One Martini backbone bead per residue (centre of mass of N, CA, C, O) as a GRO file, in nm:
protein
  247
    1MET     BB    1   1.189   1.418   1.465
    2LYS     BB    2   0.959   1.197   1.463
    3GLN     BB    3   0.601   1.208   1.520
    4GLN     BB    4   0.380   1.010   1.683
    5GLY     BB    5   0.067   0.939   1.671
    6ARG     BB    6  -0.228   0.962   1.890
    7ILE     BB    7  -0.510   0.810   2.022
    8SER     BB    8  -0.780   0.822   2.182
    9LYS     BB    9  -1.026   0.694   2.310
   10PRO     BB   10  -1.201   0.432   2.271
   11LEU     BB   11  -1.446   0.301   2.011
   12LEU     BB   12  -1.568   0.018   2.061
   13PRO     BB   13  -1.864   0.050   2.149
   14MET     BB   14  -1.945   0.220   1.904
   15ALA     BB   15  -1.847   0.026   1.682
   16LEU     BB   16  -2.031  -0.212   1.753
   17GLY     BB   17  -2.299  -0.060   1.722
   18LEU     BB   18  -2.248  -0.007   1.411
   19LEU     BB   19  -2.165  -0.295   1.298
   20LEU     BB   20  -2.371  -0.518   1.378
   21PRO     BB   21  -2.627  -0.447   1.200
   22GLY     BB   22  -2.411  -0.473   0.923
   23CYS     BB   23  -2.201  -0.714   0.918
   24ALA     BB   24  -2.307  -0.887   0.673
   25LEU     BB   25  -2.197  -0.688   0.447
   26PHE     BB   26  -1.857  -0.772   0.528
   27LEU     BB   27  -1.864  -1.043   0.757
   28HIS     BB   28  -1.988  -1.299   0.585
   29ALA     BB   29  -1.775  -1.580   0.627
   30GLN     BB   30  -1.932  -1.854   0.652
   31ASN     BB   31  -2.024  -1.810   0.347
   32PRO     BB   32  -1.997  -1.818   0.039
   33PRO     BB   33  -2.073  -1.669  -0.233
   34GLN     BB   34  -2.333  -1.660  -0.453
   35ALA     BB   35  -2.258  -1.826  -0.766
   36ASP     BB   36  -2.186  -1.881  -1.102
   37GLU     BB   37  -1.884  -2.023  -1.144
   38THR     BB   38  -1.888  -2.109  -1.451
   39ASN     BB   39  -1.899  -1.779  -1.539
   40LEU     BB   40  -1.619  -1.742  -1.395
   41THR     BB   41  -1.332  -1.622  -1.346
   42ALA     BB   42  -1.067  -1.615  -1.145
   43TYR     BB   43  -1.070  -1.310  -1.112
   44GLN     BB   44  -1.372  -1.279  -1.044
   45MET     BB   45  -1.360  -1.457  -0.793
   46ALA     BB   46  -1.159  -1.283  -0.642
   47LEU     BB   47  -1.327  -1.022  -0.641
   48LEU     BB   48  -1.579  -1.129  -0.503
   49ASN     BB   49  -1.433  -1.227  -0.238
   50TYR     BB   50  -1.307  -0.962  -0.162
   51LYS     BB   51  -1.578  -0.796  -0.139
   52SER     BB   52  -1.694  -1.024   0.075
   53GLY     BB   53  -1.443  -1.116   0.278
   54HIS     BB   54  -1.294  -1.380   0.127
   55PHE     BB   55  -0.961  -1.393   0.134
   56ASP     BB   56  -0.869  -1.687   0.103
   57VAL     BB   57  -1.030  -1.746  -0.153
   58ALA     BB   58  -0.911  -1.511  -0.316
   59ARG     BB   59  -0.619  -1.610  -0.317
   60THR     BB   60  -0.663  -1.868  -0.475
   61ALA     BB   61  -0.786  -1.730  -0.727
   62ILE     BB   62  -0.548  -1.532  -0.797
   63GLU     BB   63  -0.338  -1.756  -0.841
   64ALA     BB   64  -0.493  -1.876  -1.082
   65ALA     BB   65  -0.490  -1.610  -1.257
   66GLU     BB   66  -0.175  -1.593  -1.300
   67LYS     BB   67  -0.096  -1.833  -1.485
   68PRO     BB   68  -0.214  -1.721  -1.774
   69ALA     BB   69  -0.118  -1.404  -1.655
   70PRO     BB   70   0.169  -1.302  -1.612
   71GLY     BB   71   0.190  -0.965  -1.506
   72ASP     BB   72  -0.084  -0.864  -1.463
   73PRO     BB   73  -0.183  -0.575  -1.327
   74ALA     BB   74  -0.469  -0.628  -1.213
   75THR     BB   75  -0.391  -0.889  -1.067
   76GLU     BB   76  -0.163  -0.772  -0.882
   77ILE     BB   77  -0.335  -0.561  -0.738
   78LEU     BB   78  -0.544  -0.753  -0.619
   79LYS     BB   79  -0.343  -0.926  -0.469
   80ALA     BB   80  -0.241  -0.701  -0.283
   81ARG     BB   81  -0.516  -0.648  -0.146
   82ILE     BB   82  -0.556  -0.927  -0.029
   83LEU     BB   83  -0.288  -0.940   0.133
   84THR     BB   84  -0.350  -0.699   0.310
   85GLU     BB   85  -0.600  -0.827   0.450
   86LEU     BB   86  -0.404  -1.073   0.553
   87GLY     BB   87  -0.115  -0.933   0.641
   88ASP     BB   88   0.078  -0.970   0.372
   89PHE     BB   89   0.292  -0.724   0.308
   90GLY     BB   90   0.535  -0.839   0.157
   91ALA     BB   91   0.371  -0.965  -0.081
   92ALA     BB   92   0.224  -0.709  -0.165
   93LYS     BB   93   0.475  -0.546  -0.240
   94GLU     BB   94   0.583  -0.743  -0.450
   95ALA     BB   95   0.345  -0.721  -0.647
   96LEU     BB   96   0.375  -0.413  -0.702
   97GLU     BB   97   0.684  -0.413  -0.782
   98SER     BB   98   0.651  -0.605  -1.035
   99LEU     BB   99   0.539  -0.342  -1.216
  100ASN     BB  100   0.796  -0.232  -1.287
  101GLY     BB  101   0.793  -0.145  -1.624
  102ASN     BB  102   0.516  -0.220  -1.715
  103PRO     BB  103   0.346  -0.188  -2.021
  104GLY     BB  104   0.043  -0.248  -1.891
  105LEU     BB  105   0.061   0.024  -1.725
  106THR     BB  106  -0.165   0.227  -1.701
  107ARG     BB  107  -0.284   0.509  -1.576
  108ASP     BB  108  -0.510   0.380  -1.406
  109LEU     BB  109  -0.335   0.150  -1.287
  110ALA     BB  110  -0.128   0.334  -1.154
  111THR     BB  111  -0.328   0.454  -0.957
  112GLU     BB  112  -0.411   0.188  -0.821
  113ARG     BB  113  -0.127   0.122  -0.722
  114THR     BB  114  -0.088   0.367  -0.541
  115LEU     BB  115  -0.331   0.311  -0.358
  116ALA     BB  116  -0.232   0.033  -0.264
  117PHE     BB  117   0.016   0.137  -0.126
  118GLY     BB  118  -0.124   0.329   0.072
  119ASP     BB  119  -0.311   0.116   0.208
  120MET     BB  120  -0.086  -0.065   0.310
  121CYS     BB  121   0.052   0.151   0.491
  122LEU     BB  122  -0.195   0.223   0.665
  123ARG     BB  123  -0.232  -0.065   0.788
  124GLN     BB  124   0.072  -0.033   0.920
  125HIS     BB  125   0.117   0.268   1.018
  126SER     BB  126   0.269   0.418   0.771
  127TYR     BB  127   0.203   0.735   0.747
  128ALA     BB  128   0.414   0.882   0.572
  129GLU     BB  129   0.401   0.685   0.334
  130ALA     BB  130   0.101   0.701   0.274
  131THR     BB  131   0.091   1.007   0.224
  132LYS     BB  132   0.279   1.009  -0.019
  133TRP     BB  133   0.099   0.848  -0.208
  134TYR     BB  134  -0.158   1.019  -0.199
  135GLU     BB  135  -0.029   1.303  -0.275
  136SER     BB  136   0.069   1.211  -0.562
  137LEU     BB  137  -0.257   1.235  -0.662
  138PHE     BB  138  -0.365   1.530  -0.646
  139GLY     BB  139  -0.318   1.639  -0.937
  140SER     BB  140  -0.517   1.409  -1.079
  141ASN     BB  141  -0.717   1.411  -0.790
  142PRO     BB  142  -0.849   1.687  -0.648
  143ASN     BB  143  -1.177   1.569  -0.601
  144ASP     BB  144  -1.113   1.325  -0.410
  145PRO     BB  145  -1.247   1.237  -0.107
  146ASP     BB  146  -1.103   0.967  -0.038
  147LEU     BB  147  -0.816   1.066  -0.074
  148ARG     BB  148  -0.834   1.292   0.134
  149LEU     BB  149  -0.909   1.115   0.377
  150LYS     BB  150  -0.649   0.940   0.379
  151ALA     BB  151  -0.459   1.178   0.418
  152ILE     BB  152  -0.574   1.254   0.691
  153TYR     BB  153  -0.501   0.998   0.836
  154GLY     BB  154  -0.200   1.023   0.789
  155ARG     BB  155  -0.158   1.300   0.928
  156ILE     BB  156  -0.264   1.218   1.202
  157GLY     BB  157  -0.070   0.979   1.251
  158TYR     BB  158   0.185   1.179   1.218
  159GLY     BB  159   0.088   1.469   1.368
  160ASP     BB  160  -0.062   1.659   1.131
  161LEU     BB  161  -0.320   1.865   1.194
  162ALA     BB  162  -0.300   2.110   1.010
  163THR     BB  163  -0.322   1.958   0.737
  164ALA     BB  164  -0.575   1.799   0.798
  165GLU     BB  165  -0.755   2.054   0.824
  166LYS     BB  166  -0.707   2.158   0.542
  167TYR     BB  167  -0.831   1.914   0.394
  168PHE     BB  168  -1.108   1.927   0.534
  169SER     BB  169  -1.189   2.212   0.408
  170GLN     BB  170  -1.220   2.057   0.109
  171LEU     BB  171  -1.475   1.937   0.204
  172LYS     BB  172  -1.815   1.825   0.169
  173PRO     BB  173  -2.098   1.823   0.378
  174LEU     BB  174  -2.324   1.785   0.116
  175ASP     BB  175  -2.254   1.504   0.016
  176SER     BB  176  -2.473   1.264  -0.111
  177ASP     BB  177  -2.235   1.018  -0.178
  178ASN     BB  178  -2.018   1.115   0.057
  179PRO     BB  179  -1.866   1.060   0.399
  180SER     BB  180  -1.581   1.195   0.436
  181TYR     BB  181  -1.636   1.443   0.608
  182TYR     BB  182  -1.733   1.289   0.872
  183PHE     BB  183  -1.476   1.112   0.910
  184ALA     BB  184  -1.280   1.344   0.932
  185LYS     BB  185  -1.416   1.483   1.170
  186ALA     BB  186  -1.391   1.240   1.360
  187ALA     BB  187  -1.083   1.212   1.354
  188LEU     BB  188  -1.024   1.497   1.469
  189ALA     BB  189  -1.182   1.462   1.729
  190GLN     BB  190  -1.034   1.213   1.835
  191ALA     BB  191  -0.744   1.347   1.829
  192THR     BB  192  -0.865   1.578   2.053
  193GLY     BB  193  -1.066   1.411   2.265
  194LYS     BB  194  -1.363   1.404   2.103
  195THR     BB  195  -1.543   1.135   2.128
  196GLU     BB  196  -1.844   1.214   2.114
  197GLU     BB  197  -1.822   1.367   1.847
  198ALA     BB  198  -1.727   1.128   1.680
  199GLU     BB  199  -1.978   0.955   1.724
  200GLN     BB  200  -2.180   1.155   1.598
  201ASP     BB  201  -2.058   1.164   1.315
  202ILE     BB  202  -2.095   0.861   1.254
  203GLU     BB  203  -2.398   0.851   1.305
  204THR     BB  204  -2.470   1.045   1.074
  205THR     BB  205  -2.398   0.849   0.841
  206ARG     BB  206  -2.630   0.654   0.888
  207THR     BB  207  -2.858   0.855   0.827
  208ILE     BB  208  -2.761   0.952   0.537
  209TYR     BB  209  -2.616   0.663   0.405
  210GLY     BB  210  -2.622   0.422   0.576
  211ILE     BB  211  -2.495   0.118   0.672
  212THR     BB  212  -2.322   0.021   0.439
  213ILE     BB  213  -2.141   0.271   0.399
  214SER     BB  214  -2.063   0.329   0.691
  215ASN     BB  215  -1.916   0.054   0.745
  216ARG     BB  216  -1.699   0.080   0.529
  217TYR     BB  217  -1.569   0.336   0.655
  218LEU     BB  218  -1.531   0.234   0.946
  219LYS     BB  219  -1.328   0.015   0.891
  220ILE     BB  220  -1.103   0.206   0.796
  221TYR     BB  221  -1.095   0.391   1.041
  222LEU     BB  222  -1.011   0.167   1.249
  223GLN     BB  223  -0.753   0.076   1.096
  224ALA     BB  224  -0.607   0.357   1.073
  225LEU     BB  225  -0.722   0.460   1.387
  226PRO     BB  226  -0.629   0.328   1.649
  227PRO     BB  227  -0.646   0.302   1.968
  228ALA     BB  228  -0.453   0.421   2.231
  229LYS     BB  229  -0.307   0.353   2.508
  230ASN     BB  230  -0.296   0.603   2.730
  231ALA     BB  231  -0.437   0.828   2.554
  232SER     BB  232  -0.538   1.171   2.490
  233THR     BB  233  -0.359   1.292   2.248
  234ILE     BB  234  -0.259   1.452   1.970
  235PRO     BB  235  -0.006   1.604   1.870
  236ALA     BB  236   0.099   1.861   1.735
  237ALA     BB  237   0.233   1.989   1.471
  238THR     BB  238   0.568   1.962   1.316
  239ASN     BB  239   0.615   1.719   1.126
  240ALA     BB  240   0.592   1.670   0.800
  241ALA     BB  241   0.509   1.501   0.551
  242PRO     BB  242   0.600   1.418   0.258
  243THR     BB  243   0.589   1.606  -0.050
  244GLY     BB  244   0.588   1.587  -0.404
  245VAL     BB  245   0.671   1.270  -0.398
  246HIS     BB  246   0.720   1.000  -0.582
  247PRO     BB  247   0.795   0.675  -0.487
   0.00000   0.00000   0.00000
């Protein structure tokens, strides 16, 4: 029987303290991003607004981009990511599945599609499914720290701390460009009830990598592993998520 992971004490006070100083970096949705719209395609406008956190505007733009190029893989993948941010998971899945057998789905785009599937499942807390998508890419992306981090989130959510710790051991603590090590360490600490240690690890990322990068990773961290009410620890691993099978 599958064992659902649970997260320990809420990180809300810590999270607000970390997010508020740099919230304008990805939550400044009061005004659309400034750009010369006359020089941007509908797809570029969708991408700009997606990255800026203006997801409703991005949805309108990506729907406009679909009209002249129906079935374009890059367009459908971006559409799925926008819909995931809006919580429209059914439509996001439909967009990704529409690419089955699409001849324009190159190797790189196929990888992006797999990541989009994994991220969509992680946002829904479908941890075993998310883990399956991420781990299907390990063979072709063995040294990608972000991929490893998301697989760790999936394993923790699924209740498989042993494998999560194994993946964590493969991350580099002194990576000057990527804070995945510290967020994985924080997730494992939080999972085992070490809330203060988790807070310290995330605070460390602000010092090393700055507010912009730290907040971007923190946003995913909080979405992937929300605190559960009345939970003390995540149970130790028993049933592992399926591996080695491409969905």
